[in-house]
C-alpha positions as CSV (number, residue, x, y, z in Angstrom):
1,M,144.0,171.7,79.3
2,K,147.8,171.8,79.3
3,K,147.7,174.9,77.0
4,K,145.5,176.7,79.6
5,I,147.9,175.9,82.4
6,I,150.9,177.1,80.4
7,I,149.2,180.3,79.4
8,G,148.3,180.9,83.1
9,V,151.9,180.4,84.2
10,V,153.1,182.8,81.6
11,I,150.5,185.4,82.7
12,V,151.6,185.1,86.3
13,A,155.2,185.5,85.4
14,L,154.4,188.6,83.3
15,I,152.5,190.1,86.2
16,G,155.4,189.4,88.5
17,T,157.9,191.0,86.1
18,M,155.7,194.0,85.6
19,A,155.3,194.4,89.3
20,A,159.0,194.2,89.9
21,L,159.6,196.8,87.2
22,H,157.0,199.0,88.7
23,I,158.6,198.8,92.1
24,K,162.0,199.5,90.7
25,S,160.6,202.4,88.7
26,K,158.9,203.7,91.7
27,N,162.1,203.5,93.8
28,K,163.9,205.4,91.1
29,S,161.2,208.0,90.9
30,E,161.0,208.7,94.6
31,I,163.6,211.0,96.1
32,T,165.6,209.5,99.0
33,T,167.3,211.8,101.5
34,V,170.9,210.6,102.1
35,N,174.0,211.7,104.0
36,T,177.1,212.2,101.9
37,S,180.8,212.7,102.3
38,K,183.5,213.9,99.9
39,V,186.2,211.6,98.5
40,T,189.5,213.1,99.9
41,M,193.3,212.7,99.9
42,G,194.8,211.7,103.2
43,D,196.4,209.0,105.3
44,V,194.8,205.6,106.0
45,K,196.2,203.8,109.1
46,D,195.1,200.4,110.3
47,Y,195.7,199.6,113.9
48,L,195.5,196.3,115.8
49,S,194.0,197.2,119.2
50,T,194.6,194.8,122.1
51,T,195.7,194.6,125.7
52,G,198.9,193.3,127.2
53,T,200.9,193.0,130.4
54,I,203.8,195.3,131.4
55,E,207.1,193.3,132.0
56,S,210.7,194.1,132.5
57,T,213.0,193.5,129.4
58,N,215.6,192.1,131.7
59,Q,214.7,189.9,134.7
60,Q,216.9,187.4,136.6
61,D,215.8,184.7,139.0
62,Y,218.2,183.3,141.6
63,S,217.9,179.9,143.3
64,A,219.1,179.1,146.8
65,S,221.5,176.2,147.6
66,A,219.7,173.0,148.7
67,T,222.7,171.9,150.8
68,T,224.1,175.0,152.4
69,A,222.3,177.1,155.0
70,I,221.8,180.9,154.5
71,S,223.9,183.0,156.9
72,N,222.5,186.4,155.9
73,V,219.9,187.8,153.5
74,N,221.3,191.2,152.4
75,V,218.4,192.8,150.5
76,S,214.7,193.4,150.7
77,V,211.9,193.9,148.2
78,G,212.3,197.3,146.6
79,D,216.0,197.6,147.1
80,K,218.1,198.9,144.2
81,V,221.1,196.7,143.4
82,N,224.1,197.0,141.0
83,K,225.6,194.3,139.0
84,G,227.9,192.3,141.4
85,D,226.1,193.3,144.6
86,T,225.7,190.4,147.1
87,L,222.1,189.3,147.7
88,L,222.9,186.7,150.4
89,T,225.8,185.0,152.1
90,Y,225.9,181.3,153.1
91,D,227.1,179.7,156.3
92,T,230.3,178.3,154.9
93,S,231.8,176.8,158.1
94,D,231.3,173.2,156.9
95,L,232.6,174.0,153.5
96,S,235.7,175.8,154.9
97,N,236.3,172.7,157.1
98,Q,236.1,170.5,154.0
99,V,238.7,172.7,152.3
100,A,241.0,172.6,155.3
101,S,240.7,168.8,155.5
102,A,241.4,168.5,151.7
103,Q,244.4,170.7,152.1
104,I,245.8,168.5,154.9
105,N,245.3,165.4,152.8
106,Y,247.1,167.0,149.9
107,N,250.0,168.0,152.1
108,I,250.3,164.5,153.4
109,A,250.3,163.0,149.9
110,I,253.0,165.4,148.8
111,S,255.1,164.6,151.9
112,Q,254.7,160.9,151.4
113,K,255.8,161.2,147.8
114,Q,258.8,163.3,148.8
115,D,259.8,160.7,151.4
116,A,259.6,157.9,148.9
117,V,261.7,159.9,146.4
118,N,264.4,160.3,149.1
119,E,264.6,156.5,149.6
120,T,267.0,154.5,147.4
121,N,265.1,151.3,147.2
122,V,261.6,152.5,146.2
123,S,260.0,150.6,143.3
124,V,258.6,152.3,140.2
125,E,255.2,150.8,141.0
126,K,255.3,152.4,144.5
127,L,256.2,155.8,143.1
128,K,253.3,155.5,140.6
129,Q,250.9,154.8,143.4
130,L,252.1,157.8,145.3
131,D,251.7,160.0,142.2
132,D,248.1,158.8,141.9
133,S,247.5,159.7,145.6
134,V,248.9,163.2,145.0
135,A,246.7,163.7,142.0
136,L,243.6,162.5,143.8
137,A,244.3,164.7,146.8
138,L,244.7,167.7,144.5
139,L,241.5,166.9,142.7
140,N,239.6,166.7,146.0
141,L,241.2,170.0,147.1
142,D,240.2,171.8,143.9
143,S,236.7,170.4,144.2
144,A,236.3,171.6,147.8
145,N,237.6,175.1,146.9
146,T,235.2,175.3,143.9
147,K,232.3,174.2,146.1
148,L,233.2,176.9,148.7
149,A,233.5,179.6,146.0
150,Q,230.1,178.6,144.4
151,N,228.3,178.4,147.7
152,S,229.6,181.3,149.6
153,S,227.2,183.9,148.3
154,I,224.7,184.9,145.6
155,T,225.5,188.1,143.6
156,S,223.3,190.0,141.2
157,S,224.3,189.6,137.5
158,I,222.3,192.7,136.5
159,S,221.6,196.2,137.9
160,G,217.9,196.7,138.9
161,V,215.4,196.4,141.6
162,V,214.7,193.5,143.9
163,T,211.1,192.5,143.3
164,A,210.9,189.2,145.2
165,V,212.6,187.8,148.3
166,N,211.6,184.3,149.3
167,V,214.3,183.2,151.8
168,V,215.3,184.1,155.4
169,N,218.4,183.7,157.5
170,G,219.1,180.0,158.4
171,Q,217.0,178.6,155.6
172,T,218.3,175.8,153.3
173,G,216.9,175.6,149.7
174,C,213.8,177.3,148.4
175,Q,210.9,176.3,146.2
176,G,210.9,178.7,143.3
177,P,213.3,181.6,143.1
178,A,215.0,182.9,146.2
179,F,215.3,186.4,144.6
180,V,214.0,188.1,141.6
181,V,215.8,191.2,140.2
182,Q,214.3,193.3,137.4
183,D,215.5,196.2,135.4
184,L,212.6,198.6,135.8
185,S,214.1,201.3,133.7
186,N,213.6,199.2,130.5
187,L,210.0,197.9,130.1
188,E,208.1,196.0,127.5
189,L,204.5,195.1,126.9
190,V,203.7,191.4,126.2
191,V,200.5,190.8,124.2
192,Q,198.8,187.6,123.0
193,V,197.8,187.9,119.4
194,G,195.0,185.7,117.8
195,V,195.6,183.5,114.7
196,Y,194.0,186.0,112.3
197,D,195.8,189.1,113.6
198,A,199.2,187.3,113.9
199,A,199.6,187.4,110.1
200,N,199.5,191.2,110.1
201,V,202.1,191.8,112.9
202,A,205.8,192.3,111.9
203,L,209.0,193.3,113.7
204,G,209.6,197.0,113.9
205,Q,206.0,198.1,113.7
206,A,205.2,201.2,115.6
207,A,202.7,201.2,118.4
208,I,201.1,203.4,121.0
209,I,200.6,202.2,124.6
210,S,198.0,203.9,126.8
211,N,197.7,203.5,130.6
212,N,196.0,205.6,133.2
213,G,195.5,208.6,130.8
214,M,199.1,208.6,129.5
215,T,200.5,207.3,126.2
216,Y,203.9,205.9,125.4
217,Q,205.7,205.1,122.1
218,A,206.6,201.5,121.4
219,K,207.6,199.1,118.7
220,V,207.3,195.4,118.0
221,S,210.6,193.9,119.2
222,K,209.9,190.1,119.4
223,I,207.5,187.7,117.8
224,Y,207.6,184.2,119.3
225,P,208.2,181.3,116.9
226,T,205.4,179.2,118.3
227,A,201.9,179.8,119.7
228,S,200.7,179.0,123.2
229,V,197.5,177.5,124.4
230,G,195.5,179.1,127.2
231,T,193.9,177.2,130.0
232,A,190.5,178.9,130.2
233,A,187.7,176.8,131.7
234,S,185.7,177.1,128.5
235,G,188.6,175.8,126.4
236,G,192.0,177.2,125.7
237,N,192.6,179.8,123.0
238,T,195.7,179.5,120.8
239,T,197.6,182.8,120.7
240,L,201.0,184.1,119.7
241,P,203.1,186.0,122.2
242,V,204.4,189.4,120.9
243,N,206.7,191.7,122.8
244,L,206.7,195.5,122.3
245,T,209.6,197.5,123.7
246,I,208.6,200.8,125.3
247,L,210.8,203.5,123.8
248,N,210.4,206.5,126.2
249,S,210.8,206.8,129.9
250,A,207.8,205.3,131.7
251,P,208.2,205.5,135.5
252,Q,204.4,205.5,136.0
253,L,204.1,202.0,134.4
254,K,204.3,199.1,136.8
255,V,205.4,195.6,136.1
256,N,202.4,193.2,135.9
257,F,199.9,196.0,135.2
258,D,197.7,195.7,132.1
259,A,197.9,198.4,129.4
260,N,196.1,199.0,126.1
261,V,198.0,199.1,122.8
262,N,197.4,200.1,119.2
263,I,199.8,198.5,116.8
264,L,200.2,200.1,113.4
265,V,199.9,197.0,111.1
266,A,199.4,198.9,107.8
267,Q,199.3,202.4,106.4
268,A,198.9,204.3,103.1
269,L,200.0,207.9,103.1
270,N,198.5,210.7,101.0
271,V,196.1,208.5,99.1
272,V,192.5,208.7,97.8
273,N,190.2,207.5,100.6
274,V,186.5,207.3,101.7
275,P,184.8,206.7,105.0
276,A,184.3,203.0,105.7
277,Q,180.5,203.3,106.1
278,T,180.2,204.1,102.4
279,L,181.4,200.6,101.3
280,L,179.2,197.7,100.3
281,T,180.0,194.2,99.1
282,N,178.8,192.3,96.1
283,K,177.9,188.6,96.2
284,N,181.2,187.8,94.6
285,G,183.1,189.6,97.3
286,S,184.0,192.8,95.3
287,S,183.4,196.2,96.8
288,Y,181.2,199.1,95.6
289,L,179.7,202.4,96.7
290,F,177.2,205.0,95.5
291,V,178.3,208.4,94.1
292,V,175.8,211.2,93.8
293,E,175.7,212.4,90.2
294,N,173.0,214.8,88.9
295,G,170.7,214.0,91.8
296,K,171.0,210.3,91.3
297,A,172.8,207.4,93.1
298,V,175.3,205.9,90.7
299,Q,176.9,202.6,91.7
300,K,180.7,202.5,91.4
301,N,182.8,199.4,91.7
302,V,186.0,200.2,93.6
303,I,189.3,198.5,94.3
304,L,190.4,198.9,97.9
305,G,193.9,199.3,99.4
306,V,194.6,199.7,103.1
307,Q,191.5,199.6,105.3
308,S,190.8,200.6,108.8
309,D,187.7,200.6,111.0
310,T,186.9,204.2,109.9
311,E,188.3,204.7,106.4
312,A,189.6,202.9,103.3
313,Q,192.1,203.6,100.6
314,I,190.5,203.7,97.1
315,V,192.9,202.4,94.4
316,S,190.4,202.9,91.6
317,G,186.7,203.6,91.0
318,V,186.2,207.2,92.3
319,K,188.0,210.4,92.3
320,V,188.8,213.2,94.8
321,G,185.8,215.5,95.2
322,D,183.1,212.9,94.4
323,S,180.2,212.9,96.8
324,V,179.7,209.3,98.2
325,I,176.6,208.2,100.1
326,L,177.1,207.2,103.8
327,N,175.3,204.1,105.0
328,P,173.1,203.6,101.9
329,G,169.9,201.8,102.9
330,S,168.0,199.3,100.8
331,T,166.0,202.1,99.1
332,V,169.2,203.3,97.5
333,I,169.8,201.5,94.2
334,N,171.7,202.3,91.0
335,G,169.8,205.2,89.4
336,S,167.8,206.2,92.5
337,R,166.9,209.9,92.9
338,V,168.6,211.2,96.0
339,K,169.2,214.5,97.8
340,D,171.7,215.3,100.5
């Protein structure tokens, strides 16, 4: 009984093997129409495509005094200012009075010290007390003058354009910046790069920014040392901020607008290359493609270099002029008869 079962199993297996061989043979005998492309020499460039926000490379925020009232706001949004221009002046009458009072006290201390020196019976201890009084009066006078100088006005530390004014005459203090001045002649694009793409971004890489039908040259100028976590409702994404300096004049670009960018993360110039749609992957992760030779599809294992979305550098496996099959379907196997 057992022998019959074993013989039956063997027969089934043989039938299956013969059927598979028949199908494979049939596939090879049938002619499959394919599209092909030639292996060529050329440049392969891989770009990281993303979106960022236009910002100024130089921005300064200015805070208003919480203790001194504003006398006059001198600028409005959109005004151009030069370094050293006055943005606002304070009402310094109280501070001026404090300086005057401190000056009087200092003069009195000096006078008292001089009177004591002129006396013949003044003790050393008394002179020391008077010296301390003079020193304290001078310290108070210097402090009052410093406070007056620091709270008389706000001047711009850069040349640029006023992009925010959040104070009015008579106001004391301000939540947030009282003024924002930005250098709009020097712009940059700030992008958020994901964890997988961050490894491919490097300082100095060239990029092309596009906005409203126009393109601008740029380069990666800053990569932040730490990632940031977003606050999306569905859960924050961890990204790495990257700054790209815009190299040419871009008056059409506006701060806080979004723009698209392609960062050149890798390139291979004048190399053997094939269209990306010719490539397939083995179970072990290696790459291969099919070359048409004498009317048959011949599988070629290849080693890849730089890859983009549209093409790939071939380090070895095929040669320039070979015809490679585009998008080979399941009917194309090693040895299949094919026609272009």
